[in-house]
Every structure is written in structure tokens, then in C-alpha cells.
C-alpha positions in Angstrom: 217.0 4.2 76.0 220.5 3.3 75.9 222.2 5.0 73.0 225.6 4.6 71.4 226.6 7.8 69.8 229.4 8.1 67.1 231.3 11.3 66.5 233.5 12.0 63.5 236.5 13.7 65.2 238.2 15.1 62.0 236.4 18.3 62.0 235.3 20.7 64.8 231.8 21.1 63.4 231.0 17.4 63.9 232.2 17.8 67.6 230.3 21.0 67.9 226.9 19.7 66.9 227.3 16.3 68.3 228.0 18.0 71.7 224.7 19.8 71.6 222.6 16.6 70.7 224.4 14.3 73.3 223.6 16.9 75.9 219.9 17.3 74.8 219.5 13.4 74.7 220.8 13.2 78.1 218.5 15.8 79.3 215.7 13.7 77.9 216.7 11.0 80.1 218.7 8.7 77.9 221.9 7.0 78.7 224.4 7.9 76.1 227.8 6.4 75.6 230.0 8.1 72.9 232.7 6.8 70.5 235.0 9.5 68.7 237.1 8.5 65.8 239.3 10.2 63.0 241.8 12.1 65.2 244.1 11.3 68.1 242.7 11.9 71.6 245.5 14.5 72.3 244.4 16.5 69.3 240.7 16.8 70.3 239.6 19.9 72.1 236.9 20.3 74.8 235.4 16.8 74.6 235.0 16.2 78.4 231.2 16.8 77.9 231.0 13.5 76.0 232.2 11.3 79.1 232.1 8.5 79.1 233.6 8.2 75.7 236.1 6.2 73.8 238.5 7.4 71.0 239.2 5.0 68.1 241.3 5.3 64.9 238.5 5.5 62.3 239.3 7.2 59.0 241.0 10.5 58.4 241.0 12.7 55.2 244.3 14.2 54.3 244.4 17.6 52.8 247.2 20.0 51.6 246.9 23.6 50.5 243.2 23.7 50.2 243.0 20.5 48.2 242.0 16.9 49.0 245.0 14.5 48.9 243.3 11.2 48.0 246.6 9.2 47.6 247.6 10.0 51.2 244.0 9.4 52.4 243.9 5.9 50.9 247.5 5.2 52.4 246.3 5.8 55.8 243.2 3.7 55.7 243.4 0.8 58.0 240.4 -1.6 57.4 241.8 -4.3 59.6 241.7 -1.9 62.6 238.3 -0.7 61.6 236.7 -4.2 61.7 238.6 -4.8 64.8 237.0 -1.9 66.5 233.6 -2.7 65.2 233.5 -6.1 66.7 235.1 -5.0 69.9 232.4 -2.6 70.6 230.4 -3.4 73.7 226.8 -3.2 72.5 225.1 -5.1 75.3 221.7 -3.4 76.1 222.2 -0.7 73.2 218.8 0.2 72.0 219.8 2.7 69.3 222.9 3.9 67.6 223.3 7.6 66.5 226.3 8.5 64.1 227.5 11.8 63.2 229.2 10.5 60.0 231.3 8.1 62.2 232.1 4.8 60.4 232.8 2.4 63.4 229.4 3.0 64.9 227.6 2.9 61.5 229.2 -0.4 60.5 228.6 -1.7 64.0 224.7 -0.9 63.6 224.7 -2.9 60.3 226.7 -5.8 61.5 224.8 -6.2 64.7 221.5 -5.2 63.2 220.8 -2.4 65.6 218.5 0.7 64.7 220.6 3.4 63.7 220.1 7.2 63.0 222.5 9.3 60.8 222.8 12.9 62.3 224.5 15.7 60.4 225.0 17.7 57.2 226.0 14.6 55.2 222.7 13.1 55.7 220.8 15.9 53.9 222.5 14.6 50.7 220.1 11.6 50.7 217.5 14.2 49.5 216.9 16.6 46.7 219.4 19.2 47.6 222.2 21.0 45.6 225.0 18.6 44.8 228.2 19.3 42.8 229.0 17.0 40.1 232.1 15.4 41.8 233.2 12.1 40.4 231.9 8.4 41.0 234.1 7.9 43.9 233.4 11.2 45.8 229.5 10.6 45.5 229.9 7.0 46.6 231.9 8.0 49.6 229.5 10.8 50.7 226.5 8.5 50.8 228.3 5.3 52.0 231.1 6.5 54.4 228.7 6.0 57.5 225.2 5.3 56.4 222.3 4.7 58.8 218.7 3.3 58.7 217.1 6.7 59.3 218.4 10.1 58.6 218.4 13.4 60.5 219.9 15.6 57.8 220.9 19.3 58.5 220.9 22.1 56.0 220.8 26.0 55.7 217.4 25.6 53.8 214.7 22.9 53.8 214.5 22.7 49.9 211.1 21.2 50.8 212.7 18.1 51.9 212.7 16.3 55.5 215.8 17.8 56.7 216.4 20.0 59.8 217.8 23.4 60.2 221.3 23.7 61.4 222.5 23.2 65.0 223.4 26.5 66.7 225.5 26.7 70.0 223.3 28.0 72.8 225.6 31.1 73.4 224.7 32.3 69.9 221.2 33.0 71.0 222.4 35.4 73.6 224.0 38.3 71.6 222.3 41.5 73.2 225.3 42.6 75.1 227.9 42.4 72.2 228.3 45.3 69.6 229.0 44.3 65.9 232.2 45.7 64.6 231.9 46.3 60.9 235.7 46.3 60.3 236.1 43.1 62.1 236.2 39.9 60.0 236.6 36.4 61.3 238.6 34.0 59.1 238.8 30.4 59.5 240.8 28.6 56.7 242.2 25.5 58.3 243.0 23.8 55.0 245.2 26.7 53.8 248.9 27.3 54.6 249.5 30.2 57.1 251.9 32.1 54.6 249.0 31.9 51.9 246.4 33.3 54.2 248.7 35.9 55.3 249.5 37.0 51.8 245.9 36.9 51.0 244.7 39.4 53.8 247.8 41.6 54.2 246.8 44.3 51.4 243.4 45.1 53.3 244.6 47.2 56.1 241.3 48.9 56.8 239.9 45.7 58.3 241.0 43.7 61.3 241.0 39.9 60.6 240.7 37.4 63.4 242.4 34.3 62.1 241.7 30.9 63.7 243.0 27.5 63.0 246.4 28.7 61.9 248.2 29.6 65.2 249.0 27.7 68.4 248.7 30.8 70.6 247.7 34.4 70.1 249.9 36.8 68.2 249.1 40.0 66.2 250.8 41.0 62.9 249.5 44.5 62.3 245.8 44.2 61.4 246.1 40.4 61.3 245.1 39.0 64.6 246.1 35.2 64.9 244.3 33.3 67.6 245.0 29.9 69.1 242.2 27.5 69.8 239.5 28.9 72.1 236.0 27.8 71.6 234.8 30.8 73.9 236.9 33.3 72.1 235.9 32.0 68.8 232.2 32.3 69.4 232.8 35.8 70.9 234.5 37.0 67.7 232.0 35.5 65.6 229.3 37.4 67.4 231.3 40.8 67.1 232.4 40.4 63.5 230.8 42.0 60.5 231.5 39.0 58.3 233.1 35.5 58.0 235.6 34.1 55.6 235.9 30.4 55.8 236.1 27.0 54.1 232.6 25.7 52.8 232.0 23.5 55.6 228.7 23.5 57.3 228.6 24.5 61.0 230.4 27.8 60.8 228.5 29.2 57.8 225.3 28.2 59.4 226.3 30.0 62.6 227.1 33.1 60.5 223.8 33.0 58.7 221.9 32.5 62.0 223.5 35.8 63.2 223.1 37.7 60.0 227.0 37.8 59.1 227.9 38.2 55.5 229.7 35.1 54.2 232.5 34.3 51.7 233.6 30.7 51.5 236.3 28.9 49.7 235.4 25.2 49.2 238.0 22.5 49.6 239.0 21.3 46.2 238.1 17.9 45.5 235.7 17.6 48.5 232.1 17.1 47.2 230.5 18.1 50.2 232.2 21.5 50.4 231.8 22.1 46.6 228.0 21.2 47.2 227.7 23.7 50.0 229.4 26.5 47.9 226.8 25.6 45.2 224.0 25.9 47.6 225.2 29.3 48.9 225.2 30.6 45.4 221.9 29.1 44.4 220.2 30.6 47.6 222.0 33.9 47.4 223.4 33.4 51.1 226.9 34.7 50.3 229.9 34.8 47.9 232.2 32.0 46.8 235.7 31.8 45.7 237.7 28.9 44.3 241.2 30.2 45.4 242.4 32.9 47.8 241.3 35.6 45.4 241.9 39.2 46.7 239.6 40.7 44.0 236.7 38.7 45.4 237.6 39.6 48.8 237.7 43.3 48.0 234.2 43.1 46.3 232.8 41.1 49.5 234.1 43.5 51.9 231.9 46.3 50.4 228.9 44.1 50.9 226.4 44.9 53.7 225.2 42.4 56.3 222.3 40.3 55.8 219.2 39.7 57.8 219.8 37.0 60.7 218.2 33.5 59.9 217.5 33.0 63.4 217.5 29.2 63.3 215.5 27.2 66.0 217.0 25.0 68.6 217.2 22.0 66.3 218.6 19.5 68.8 215.4 19.7 71.0 213.3 18.7 68.0 215.6 15.9 67.0 216.0 14.6 70.6 212.2 14.6 70.9 212.0 12.7 67.7 214.4 10.2 69.0 212.7 9.9 72.3 209.2 9.2 70.8 210.7 6.2 68.8 208.3 6.8 65.8 211.3 7.4 63.5 209.1 7.2 60.3 207.4 10.5 61.6 210.3 12.6 60.9 208.7 15.2 58.6 206.4 16.3 61.5 209.4 17.3 63.5 211.3 18.8 60.6 208.2 21.1 59.8 208.0 22.2 63.4 211.7 23.0 63.6 211.6 25.2 60.4 208.3 26.9 61.6 210.3 28.0 64.8 212.9 29.9 62.5 212.8 33.6 62.0 213.8 34.2 58.3 213.4 30.9 56.4 210.2 30.3 54.2 
């Protein structure tokens, strides 16, 4: 098949999981062209694997100090450019559009009447999974930002719904040579200000905090290790650490659960997906949550033991096979097989 694949570029998690599915689809023999939107090309990291790809404007969510800024988000929306990009897409010979919450390809599928598959965590919310109350605007946006005809949703648990396990990078299945260091903590809080993160972590001198998303280059400040962007370094520190402190996104918590790392999440205020993820973590007893950078909660969490690894399956292989067969109404069969291949999920 000839597939047009849309990637939401605003979050590294979208890029990470889409990277794996695009690779798997090409391994299955499909011709895959990629569209990335939501971030300028010079701000995107390690996207060469997507070639051939195009970068479009799309939509970008604006945040400040751990909160959604809806006013600034609305000001930067450009519907004229969006529709121009939709109609400018070359879809000659395209058999299928796959969208990882990417609005240009999603809308192109609807306007041009091309079969489409939604791939990613956001598409799990079309099923009976934990959802924060939010407001009408937030709920509408979550379900209608980039809809698709068929849905390959992802979540940390199946909730007895036709949703797949998380997508895990291949290197995280190969951890035998790395020793876990109990006092090492991986921190990824990109929506917080660096001075707030520093003040939050400084008192806990018995632990080493490896902090990503806040520095352009490596620098150490006592027991605080600020690290510039490095996918390889990030995954290595994830494998070696005893626990993860992060926002309540989806990919990183899933990787931590896969490896058996204890988890402390801080949901982005006003972002219904992250608030729903925090709710799911609490309901499933997968970790702890905090709604501000709370040192008392961090102190309690640091005393917690690690958990058993989830050992998630190689989800993209099941999704790529499902896509390839073309019987997209048979989704539950592939979902069941993917969960049966996990270590610790019943």
C-alpha cells in the first residue's frame, strides 16, 4: 500500500512512537510518506528516519509554568494555512492515511474520502477508559482535533477495550548489561520553568537527578545533572535509574512501567489528556501523582520501592500486521494478541 503518515510534532512522544510504526510499516513492504506538523523543522530532533517527509505548520499548544495557555493557543491558530496545506497535499495513489493526532492529514482524509487510521494514545479516549472531567472545549478538542475512521488507541492497560499496549523503543527490550542505580532519578518536566524544577529538587541531596528538557547542553549543579537533548543518553539514563519524575504524558510513563521504574507524575494543568492519565495512574495503582512541584510528595515517593516490569509487547508489529491485512474491523483480534504477549498485564 501507499500510506500517508501524519505525525504531531509538538511532543517527542508522538515522534518516538511514530518512528517505530513508520519503520515497521516499511518493513512490511509499504511505501510510506510522512507529514510532520506543529513545530518548526529546526526544532525537530532525529527525524531523518521519516524521509521522505514534509514539515507543515499545523497547530501548536502553548503552555507556561505547567499550565495550558488557551488564549495564546487560540491566537496562534491559522485555519487559512491549515486548509491551504490540506488541499495542497499530493494524495495521488494514496491508499490509506495514518494520523498520530496530526490535523492536516486527518482533515485531508475526510475531505478527500480516503480511509484513515488514528494511531496513538489520544484515540484510546474513544473507548471506556478513565477520563478527567475537564470542560466542554477540552473534551471536544480531545476527540475532534484529528479524528479518523478507524482507531488504534494505546494505553497502559486494556480496560477490557480494543486498545493496544504502549509502543516501546527497541533498545528498552535489551537491558541486561545495565545496572539499576537506586539513587538515580530521571526527571522530565518540560512544561515547568528551570528555576522551579531546581528549587524543587535541591533539598534532596541523597539522590542524583538527571534532568532533561531544561538545558541545551550538559551541566552539573551538585546532585542535579542537567542534560541536553540526546535520545540515546535519555534512554540509557531511563534504563539505569530507580524512578522517573515527569509530566503525565503517555510515552515516558509507559516506558517506565515497561521497565519496572517507580513513577511520579505531574499533569499539565488544564490539559485533559494529562489529567486523565494521572487519574488512570491512581486508579490502576501504577504510581503517584502531584498537582504542583510538591516536595512532601517527592519525599514520600523517593522512599517507595520499584515495581515489577510490565514487559509490554512489541506493539507496532501487531498494528503493522493489522494495517497490512486490510481487515480493519478485525481490530480486537490483534489487540488481544498484543496484550497476551505482555508479561504483567491481566
